[in-house]
N, C-alpha and C positions, 0 to 999 in steps of 0.2 A: 817425472813419470815413475810408476811403480816397477816397470820391467820392460824388457825388450821381447817382441814376439819372435819365436823361433819358427823354423820351416815346418815342424811337425804338429804343433799345437794349434788349437782354434780358440780365439779369445772369447771370454764370457764377461759381459759388462752390462751396466745399466746406463740409461740415457743421461742421468744427472752426473755420474762420474765421468762419462765421456766428454760432456760439455765443460766441466771444470778442468779436465786434463788438457783439452784443446786450447782453452783460454790461457792456462799457465804455460803451455809449451810454446805457443806463438809469441807470448810476451817475453819469454826468456831467450829464445833462439831466433825468432823472426822468420822461421821457415814453416812450411806446411807439414802437417802430420801425414806421413806416407807409410812408413814401415813400423810404426810404434802402436802398441795397443795397451790397454789398461786392464789388468786382471784384478778385480776386487771382490766380486760376489759370484755366486753360482746360479744366477738368473740369466737365461739366454733371451736377449731382447731382439736383436736383428741378425745374429749370426756373425759372419766375418765382416771386418771393418775395412779390408784392403780395397774393396771395390767402391768405397764411398769417397767422394770428393768433399772438400770443405763445405760447399754449398749444400750438398746432400746430408752432410753430417749434422749441420745446424738445424735441419728439418726435424730432428728427433725430439727437440724440446717441445713441451706441452703448449697448447694454445689456450688462451684465456677467452672464454665465451662470455656473452652478456649475462649479467646477473640481475638486472633490474626487471621486476615483474611488469608485464604489460597491463595497462589499465583497461578494464572493460567498460563498455557503454551500456547505459540503462535507458529503456524506453517507456517503462510503465511505473515510473516513480511518482508522478504527479497524481494528486487526488483532491477532490473538492470536499467542502464541508457537508455534513449530513443535513438533509432537509426535513427529516422526520415526517414524511407523508404517510397517509393512511387513515383508517378509521380509529378514532379515539374512544368511542363508546359503542357498545353493542346493543342489540335489540332487547328491550325490557328494562334497561337501566334508567334510573331516575336522573333527569337532567334539570339544571337550574339555568336561569337566564345568563347568557354570556359564556357558557361552557362550550368548548369546541367539540363538534361531533366528527368532522372529517376535514383533513388537510389534503388538498389535491391540486393537480395541475389540469385545468380544464374542468368541465362539468361531467365527470364520471357519475357523480351523484347530484341530483337537483334538489333545491330546497322545497320542502312541502309545508304542511301546516305548522305554524309556530316555529319556523326555522328561517334564519336569514343567511345571506351569502355576502362575504366580504369581497374586496377588490382583487384578492389573490385566490378566489374561488373557495375560500374556507367557509364551511357551513357551521353555524352556531345556533344554540337554542335561544328562543325569545320568550319562553315561558317555562313554568315548572310542569313537568310531566314525564311520561315514559317514552323512550325512543322507539320508533317503529320504522322498519324498512319495507318498501313496497315497490312493485313494478307496474308500469302503466304504459299503454300505447297512446301516444300523444300525437294529435294532428298539428303539424307545423303551420304557422301563418303563411298564407299565400300558396298553399299546396292543396291538392285535391283531397277530399275526405277519405279516399281509399288508401292514400299514401300516409302511413303512420310511422312514428318513430318510437322504438322501444326504449323507454327511459326508466331509470331507477330514482326513487324519491326517498327522502328521509323526513319523517314527521315527529312531532312531539305532542302526543295526545295528553289531555288533562287527566289528572288523577280521578279515579272512580267514574270516569266518563262524565265529568261535570262540565257541561257545555253552557251553563247558565251565565248571565251577565255579571253575577257577583263573584265569579271565579277569579277575576283580576284582583279583587280585594284580598282574596285568600292567597293569591300568589305573592302579593306584597307582604302579607303577614308571615308567610313561610320564608321569604327571602330575609326579612328582618331577624327572624328567629335563628336562621342559619348563620347570618353575619354576627349576631351577638355571641353565639357559641365560639366562633373563630376569634372574635375580639377578646373574649375572656381567656381563651387559651394562650393567645400571643401577647396579651397585655396591651392591646391597642385602644386608642381613644378617638372617637369621631371628632373631626375638626370641621367647622362650618365657617364659610366666609373667608375673606382674605386677612392675612395678618397685618 
């Protein structure tokens, strides 16, 4: 111990120095610390040490709290792949056979003139022409004529309003010309028959 406490002075000490002194004193003498104090620094921690027992004296040491961070839970982390639904062509655009007009779930748009519908309700063009959107009140089968259903249709009207029978031959020529341009750009060659 650094010194003996007199009757007139008040001890000033730190918790770490008190714990060290307590352990050394008990190891050397085998008796409890009653009338001894440690004077090392000028920081007043708890005041007088006379009223402290050994059990109360050891409570001055610091407590070690948990340092592991708690893991949080997530609920909105899952996500599905995009479906790319919606209109792919607008009114007035030139469409060729096979081009997708609308990808949808259910029949929000119904197929009109020169328009086909796939098994997943995808609307595609069946001829060369301009895309047209229209609305029509349709009488459903088995219903009264007064109960109509308001539906939206997509049509592909022929170029220059050519409704003649020879328009199909013109469509074939336009498709071949369009494909030949693409083949020349990409360096493709048409293959016929099986290898």
